N, C-alpha and C positions, 0 to 999 in steps of 0.2 A: 296865666292862661285862663280863659273863661271856662267855667264849669259847664259840662254838658249833662242834661237831664232827659231821661226816658219819661214819657207820659203815656199812661195806659187809660183809655176811656171806654166807658160802657154807658148804656141807657136802659131805662125801664119805662114801659108804657108810653113810648115816643110817637107812636102813630096817631094821625089826625082823628080817626074815627075807630078806636079800638074800645070803646065803652068805659075806659078808665080815665077818671078825671085828673088824677095826679101824674105828673111826669117827673122823672128824675134823671138828670145827667150826672155821672161820676167820673172822677179821675184820681188815680194814684200816680204820684211822681216820686222819683228817686234818682240819685246820681248814677250815671250809666255804669261807672266802674263797680257799683255794688250790685248790679242786676243778677249777675250769675250767682254770687253767694246767696242772695235772697231766693232765687229759684231752687237752689240746692237745699236750703233750710225748708222750704215748703214741701219739697219732695220727701225729706226726712220725716216731716209730720205725717204725711200720708202713710209711709211705710210703717211708722210707729203705731199707727192705728190699724194695721193690717190691710191696708189698701195698696193697689199698685201704684207705682211712682208716677205713671201716666193717667191716673184717675183724674177727671176733670172736676174741679171745684166749681160748683153752681149753686146759686141760692135756691133754685127749684128743687135741688136734691137733698136739701136739708130736711132730716127726719129725726125722730127720737133715737133711732139706732146710731146715727151719725152725729148726735148733738155735741158730745164732748170733742169730736175732731174738729168741728166747726168753731167751737169756742176757743180751742188751742190755736186755730188760724187767726181768729180775731185778736187773741192775747198776743200772738206774735206780732201782729201789724202794730199794736200799741207799745210793745217792748223794743221795736227797732226804731231808733231815732232817724233813720235814713228814709223812712216811709212816710208819705204825707197824703192826705185825702181831701178832696173838695167835691161838694155836691151842689148843683142847682136844682132847686125844687120848684115846680110850677104846680100850685095847689089845685087850679081848676082850668083844664084846657077848654072847657065848654065857653068860657068867657072870651076866647080868641076871636078876633074879627079881622081876618087876613085881608078881605076885600077893602075894608076901609083904609088900609095901609098899603094897598096895591102890591101885595106879596103873596107868594105861595106858602104852604105849610113848610116846604123845603127851605125857603128863604128865611123864615122865621127860625127854623131849626137851627141853621147856620149861626144866626144871630145869638141864640141861646148857647150854643157851643163856644162862641167868643166870650159871652158873659161869664160862663163857667170857667174858661181857662185864662181870662185876662188877669186875674190876681196871682196865678201861677207864673206867668210869663214876666221875664226881666230882660231888658236889653243888655244886661251884663252877663248873659248866659245863653247857652244853645239848647235847643229843644227838638226832640224826635218824638212825634206824637203817633201813637198806634191805636188803631180802632178795631173792634171785633168785626170781622168781615160781614157776617149776617146777610141779610137781603137788603139792608137799609143802605149799604155803601157800594155804589157802582163806582168805576174809575172816574167818571165825570164828576160825581158828587164830592169824591175825595179831593179832586183837583180844585173844585169850587170852595170847598171848606178851607183848604190851604190858602187860596186867594183871599178869601175873607179874612182869615186870622192875620196873614201877613200884611195885607193893605191897612187894616185897622191899626197897626202899630208901626206903619211905615217901613215895613221890613221887605222893601222891594227886591233886594238882593238875596233874600232867604238866608241871611246870615244869622238871624235869631231862631226862626222856625226852620230848621234844616229839611225836615220831611214830615209828611203826613201821609200814613199809609195803613192799609188793612192788614191784619194778620188772623191766623185762625186760633180762637181762644184756647182750644184744647192743646196747643203747642206753647203757650205762654202763661206760666204760673202766675205772674204779677197780674195780668189781665184777669184771670180767674179770681184773683183776690178782690179786684175792683168790682167784679160782678157780685161778689158776696156782700161787700160794704154798700154798694149801690142798692141791692135788694133789701138790705136791713133798713136803710133810710126810707125807701119806698113803703115797706111794710109798716113802719111806724107812722108815716104821714097818711096812709090810707086808713089808719086806725083799725086794722084788721086783728081778729083774735081766733083765727081758724086753726092755728098751729101753736101748740105749747112750745115746741122746739124753737120756732121762729120768734115767739114772744121772749124766750129766754135770751136769744140773740139780741134782741132789741134792748133788753134790760142790761145785759153785759156791756154793750156799746155805750149805753147811758152812763153806766157807773164808771167805765175806763175813761171816757171822754169828759165826763162832767157836764154834759149838756143833755137837754130833754130830747134832742133830735126833732123837735117841732118848731123851733124858732131859729132865727139867723144868729150866727156867731159874730164875734168881732171880725172886722174886714181883714185883719192881718193874722188871724188865728192859723197856725201852721200844721197842727196835727189833723184835726177834724174841722174843716171850714165848710159852714153851710150858708148858702144864699137863697133866699126866697124871691122869685120873680112873679110879680102880680100884673095881670092884663089891666089895662085902664078900664074903669067903669064907664058905661054910657052916660 
């Protein structure tokens, strides 16, 4: 039987005119049969730190008071062989020239999602892709993204990508973990130093991954896979 994977996606600084030059798309994937156990373990880490089991893990909530909690979450990711992460980093959105390519920012955004996900996807497996609902994803946009992803891998019968749908992040622990890792990569690539707690997270991820988080990894890296997409220069 073909393995089925859940893929949890999040994005940072993805809007066209949000004043942030760096954009990051991130995804965690794992076998579907492991998702329940992973969610239970993440809730256990929350309660061990005196937090409610439904506390929402978010990068923006990282503070000195919760630093060890977030470090424990990061360590859990690296200690669990069934969890994998990939991020696509766009270093400078100001270089985008959508008009030259007769595309909208949304069109380009879907292309970036395919670039981010294509290394994860295999025709020998099934995938269920989940996106944080936010304001980014309307029903039409989700359907368009599913079409783009499926058409680009000739999956016209939706046998590989079974579904693409939005979920509420506060209800899905693994999506919350995706937010944390995506935020860490974004913070590193924006070269920010405004928070010692967040800097500590970046350093821990560098140590555990063995990467600077500022350069692409090998194409087939399975634990922390980073890809840098550059707009063409004029």
